[in-house]
C-alpha angles and dihedrals in degrees: 000000000000110000092012130127114289113247118244115248117257116277090246093056090053094050091045090052089049092052090045089052090051092050095047103033109017132253091279090066094054105100127152090246092052092045093048088054091053096052099032097252133118118251084240090055090050090050089053091060099036104029096212140010088253088060092046089053094046092051092047089053091050092048091051090045089053091058091046090049092055089050091046092051090052095049092045094050099046123107106271144103117287090245091053090051091044087056089051092048087053091048090052093046099050117079122255089237144292112352096008101184099226092050093044088056094044088054096049096048091051091047090052089048090072090070117103089227090070111096130223092252092059089049091049091054089053092049089052089058091053091042094058091055090046097050093049091049091049091051094050094046090050092052092050089050090048094048090049092244094116134040114265100270131154100264096207094047093046092045091055091052095044093050089049085053092048094045095052094047089045095055088051089053095043095051090043098243106186115255092022105091119152096259092050089049097049088050091056095046093048092050090050091050091049093052095040105041119019108109092210095046 
């Protein structure tokens, strides 16, 4: 009603604004006060909803992962060979480049999770993010093996090793380590997959 209290913006709008700020200005510029100005809320009001900056960052990561998960589901269910879909999975996994906002946020959330103040429930939520990527990869590898496209590998073990490789390379890309740009990394990963998986190699 006229003269009444202004309604807080929807949660998704706040999380989208946080992600946009990370993309445009870097994580160091994302403060509760700056985000509050962006969405028309006080920092105190944001803390009422999110309790802490750690919780804001984790919810923003979960929101971003939800969008990536939907994109991943589409590419994994499209009509294509298992190898083509595996390449698409890798393309989605590896950062776009130095300071990729999603990976910048991912690294910050995991770094903060080392604090004794972070509870088990928050760590479980982070593990759920990793679990979704892992399960999709295991299913894709198992499908490729069953169709005879891939060598007979243990899908769960291979997925764990492949994701460790992807994480290592992706961190290098995200922090801008010289000699590990996205194109170079994708080349290394595809060469590894050719040598390790292709049934006719």
